[in-house]
C-alpha positions as CSV (number, residue, x, y, z in Angstrom):
1,M,168.3,102.4,109.1
2,K,166.8,104.8,111.9
3,K,164.2,103.3,114.2
4,T,162.2,105.7,116.2
5,I,160.3,104.4,119.1
6,V,157.9,106.7,121.4
7,L,158.3,106.4,125.1
8,M,154.5,106.0,125.4
9,A,154.7,102.7,123.1
10,A,155.8,100.8,126.2
11,S,152.7,99.2,127.0
12,A,150.9,98.8,123.6
13,V,154.1,97.2,122.1
14,L,153.9,94.3,124.7
15,L,151.1,92.8,122.4
16,C,153.6,92.3,119.5
17,R,156.2,90.4,121.9
18,V,155.9,86.8,122.3
19,S,159.3,86.0,124.1
20,G,162.7,88.5,124.6
21,D,164.0,91.0,122.0
22,E,164.2,88.7,119.0
23,L,160.1,89.4,118.1
24,E,160.5,93.0,119.4
25,D,163.6,94.0,117.3
26,A,161.7,92.6,114.2
27,V,159.0,95.1,114.6
28,K,159.6,97.7,111.9
29,F,156.4,100.0,112.4
30,H,153.5,99.9,114.5
31,V,150.8,101.9,115.3
32,P,148.8,101.1,118.3
33,F,145.9,103.9,117.9
34,E,146.1,105.0,121.3
35,N,143.9,108.1,120.2
36,S,146.2,108.9,117.4
37,C,147.0,108.0,113.9
38,N,151.0,108.1,114.1
39,A,153.2,105.1,114.5
40,V,155.1,104.6,117.8
41,V,157.7,102.3,116.2
42,S,159.0,103.6,112.7
43,E,162.0,103.2,110.5
44,G,160.7,106.1,108.2
45,D,158.1,108.6,108.5
46,E,155.9,107.9,111.9
47,K,153.1,110.3,110.9
48,G,149.7,109.0,109.5
49,A,147.3,110.8,107.3
50,P,143.6,109.9,108.1
51,S,140.6,110.4,105.8
52,G,138.0,112.9,107.5
53,K,137.7,113.3,111.4
54,P,139.4,109.9,112.8
55,V,136.9,108.4,115.7
56,F,138.9,106.0,118.5
57,V,137.1,103.2,120.3
58,G,137.7,100.5,122.2
59,G,140.2,98.4,120.7
60,V,141.9,95.0,121.8
61,R,144.4,97.0,124.4
62,G,143.2,100.2,125.2
63,K,141.7,102.4,121.8
64,G,141.2,101.1,118.0
65,I,140.1,103.4,115.3
66,R,137.1,103.2,113.6
67,S,136.9,102.1,109.9
68,G,134.8,101.4,107.0
69,K,131.2,102.9,107.3
70,G,131.5,106.1,109.0
71,G,135.2,105.4,110.2
72,S,138.3,106.9,108.5
73,A,141.3,105.4,105.9
74,I,145.0,106.3,107.6
75,R,147.9,106.6,104.8
76,F,151.9,106.3,105.6
77,M,154.8,106.7,103.8
78,R,156.2,103.0,102.4
79,E,159.7,103.9,102.4
80,S,161.6,102.4,105.3
81,N,157.9,101.1,106.6
82,L,156.9,98.6,104.3
83,D,159.8,96.9,102.5
84,L,158.1,94.2,99.9
85,D,161.5,93.6,98.6
86,N,162.6,91.4,101.7
87,P,160.5,88.8,103.8
88,G,157.9,90.5,106.1
89,T,155.0,90.0,108.3
90,V,151.7,92.5,108.8
91,N,149.5,91.8,111.9
92,V,146.2,93.7,112.2
93,W,143.6,93.1,114.8
94,F,139.9,93.9,113.5
95,K,136.4,94.0,114.4
96,I,133.4,93.8,111.9
97,D,130.5,95.4,113.1
98,C,127.9,93.3,110.9
99,E,124.8,90.9,111.6
100,H,125.7,87.3,110.8
101,G,124.6,86.4,107.3
102,T,124.6,89.7,106.1
103,P,125.9,90.5,102.8
104,G,128.1,93.5,101.7
105,P,131.4,94.3,99.8
106,A,134.8,93.5,100.6
107,I,136.7,94.8,103.6
108,P,140.5,95.9,102.9
109,F,142.4,96.1,106.1
110,W,145.6,97.0,104.8
111,G,146.9,97.8,100.9
112,V,149.0,99.6,98.6
113,G,147.7,100.9,95.3
114,A,143.9,102.0,94.4
115,D,144.6,102.0,90.5
116,D,144.0,98.2,89.1
117,K,145.5,99.7,85.4
118,R,148.5,100.0,87.7
119,G,148.5,97.9,90.4
120,I,146.9,97.2,93.4
121,L,148.0,94.6,96.7
122,T,145.3,94.6,99.1
123,V,144.5,92.4,102.6
124,G,141.0,91.6,103.7
125,V,138.0,89.9,103.3
126,L,137.8,89.6,99.3
127,N,134.9,90.6,97.4
128,D,133.1,87.5,95.9
129,P,130.7,86.4,96.4
130,M,129.2,89.9,97.7
131,K,125.9,87.9,98.4
132,L,127.4,86.1,101.6
133,C,128.5,87.1,104.8
134,P,132.3,87.7,105.4
135,C,132.6,84.6,107.6
136,R,131.8,82.9,104.3
137,R,134.1,84.8,102.1
138,Q,137.8,84.2,101.4
139,I,140.1,86.1,103.5
140,G,143.6,87.3,102.2
141,F,145.8,88.9,99.6
142,L,144.5,90.0,96.7
143,L,147.2,91.3,94.2
144,I,146.6,92.7,90.7
145,S,149.5,93.5,88.8
146,R,150.4,94.6,85.0
147,K,154.2,93.4,85.8
148,R,152.8,89.7,86.1
149,P,152.1,87.2,83.4
150,K,148.0,87.9,81.8
151,Y,147.6,91.2,84.1
152,A,147.9,88.4,86.9
153,K,145.0,88.2,89.9
154,A,147.1,86.3,92.7
155,Y,145.3,85.4,95.8
156,A,146.7,83.6,99.1
157,V,143.4,82.8,101.3
158,T,141.9,81.0,103.9
159,T,138.5,80.5,104.4
160,G,136.3,82.3,106.7
161,S,135.6,79.3,109.6
162,R,134.9,81.2,112.2
163,R,132.4,84.0,113.2
164,I,134.2,86.9,111.8
165,C,131.4,89.1,111.7
166,S,131.5,89.4,115.2
167,G,134.5,89.9,118.2
168,W,138.0,90.5,117.6
169,H,140.3,88.5,115.1
170,L,143.7,88.9,114.4
171,L,144.5,88.6,110.6
172,S,148.5,87.7,109.9
173,S,149.9,88.3,106.2
174,A,153.4,87.8,105.2
175,W,155.6,87.4,102.1
176,S,159.0,85.7,101.8
177,G,160.5,84.6,98.4
178,N,157.8,83.9,96.1
179,K,155.0,83.0,98.3
180,L,152.2,84.6,100.1
181,F,151.1,83.5,103.6
182,V,147.8,84.3,105.3
183,S,146.5,83.3,108.8
184,L,143.8,83.9,110.7
185,D,143.6,84.2,114.6
186,G,146.8,82.5,115.1
187,V,146.3,79.2,113.2
188,P,149.3,78.0,110.8
189,Y,149.4,79.8,107.8
190,R,148.2,78.8,104.5
191,S,150.4,79.9,101.6
192,F,149.9,80.6,97.7
193,E,153.0,80.4,95.2
194,L,153.7,83.4,93.1
195,E,155.4,82.8,90.0
196,K,158.1,85.5,90.8
197,P,158.1,87.2,94.6
198,L,157.0,90.5,95.6
199,S,159.0,94.0,94.9
200,N,158.9,97.6,95.8
201,E,159.2,98.6,92.4
202,E,156.1,96.5,91.0
203,L,153.9,99.1,93.1
204,G,156.6,101.7,93.0
205,Y,153.7,104.0,91.8
206,Q,152.3,104.5,95.0
207,K,154.5,105.9,97.9
208,R,152.0,105.3,100.4
209,F,150.1,102.3,101.9
210,G,147.1,102.8,103.7
211,V,145.1,100.9,106.8
212,G,141.4,101.0,107.0
213,W,138.8,102.0,104.4
214,S,136.6,105.4,104.7
215,Y,133.2,104.6,102.8
216,E,130.7,101.9,101.4
217,R,131.9,99.0,103.7
218,W,130.9,97.4,106.7
219,P,131.6,99.3,109.9
220,Y,134.4,98.0,111.7
221,V,137.4,98.6,114.3
222,I,140.9,98.2,113.6
223,D,143.9,98.3,116.2
224,E,147.5,97.1,116.8
225,F,148.8,97.3,113.2
226,T,152.4,96.1,113.1
227,V,154.9,95.5,110.5
228,Y,157.6,93.0,110.8
229,G,161.2,92.8,109.1
230,R,161.1,88.9,108.8
231,K,157.8,86.0,108.6
232,L,156.9,85.4,111.6
233,S,156.7,81.6,112.5
234,D,153.3,79.7,112.9
235,A,154.4,79.6,117.1
236,E,154.7,82.9,117.1
237,I,151.6,84.5,115.2
238,K,149.8,81.8,117.3
239,E,151.4,82.9,120.6
240,I,150.7,86.9,119.8
241,Y,146.7,85.9,119.0
242,E,146.6,83.9,122.6
243,K,148.1,87.1,124.5
244,G,145.5,89.3,122.9
245,M,142.6,87.3,123.5
246,K,143.8,87.0,127.2
247,H,143.9,91.0,127.2
248,L,140.1,90.7,125.9
249,G,138.9,88.3,128.1
250,G,138.1,85.7,126.2
251,E,135.2,87.9,124.8
252,N,135.2,86.1,121.2
253,K,132.8,83.1,120.7
254,N,135.5,82.0,117.8
255,D,135.2,78.2,118.4
256,E,131.5,78.9,116.7
257,S,131.9,78.1,113.0
258,A,130.3,80.1,110.4
259,K,127.1,78.6,109.5
């Protein structure tokens, strides 16, 4: 399978690397959002289709893209870029513009499908309970599929134990075998076991996947969206997070627990 790498990606992909070629070679798809919605590394179609006019603002390293209220959602072709038949990891950095304690709806960072009768897979801050701040919500996968027993809803979640309503954060979501994995800010994964593995066919009606959301959500910024062709280790996601925070100069106060 071909891999397209745009030369301008050289500095942006540094944020994906940990040590040597092993992790770099695992990158299947990477969008740094440097004044563009297109991928700079891809194994399929690299073109992103934004909803509305994209707004690029300060990101983890360079620019990021505004999403949620007043922002854009970007759609990409799934084929060869996002493979649910085999193990993989998606990393996305996010920064929510929300006063601590403010309630509101779910915040999806990426996903496949939008029809709950045909199937949905989303990863982000979950919807319930809506009366709570994002810091008090669960964050992770939401899977709704008619191909699973009793039209199953399956969650792999980690609690919002940090002030995710401010500062930059790294959300790592992975799948391998019949398990889903979630990590926030480089902490070891938490996992959820499914009765059967994910597959491309399960959500095959939708040929694209989306990054971000474009309405009725808190305003937020997303950056450095990356798909890896294997499940990253706890050590790898920790180092990616630490390198990203080093670029930010430690702007987060992530040692503050949500209260």
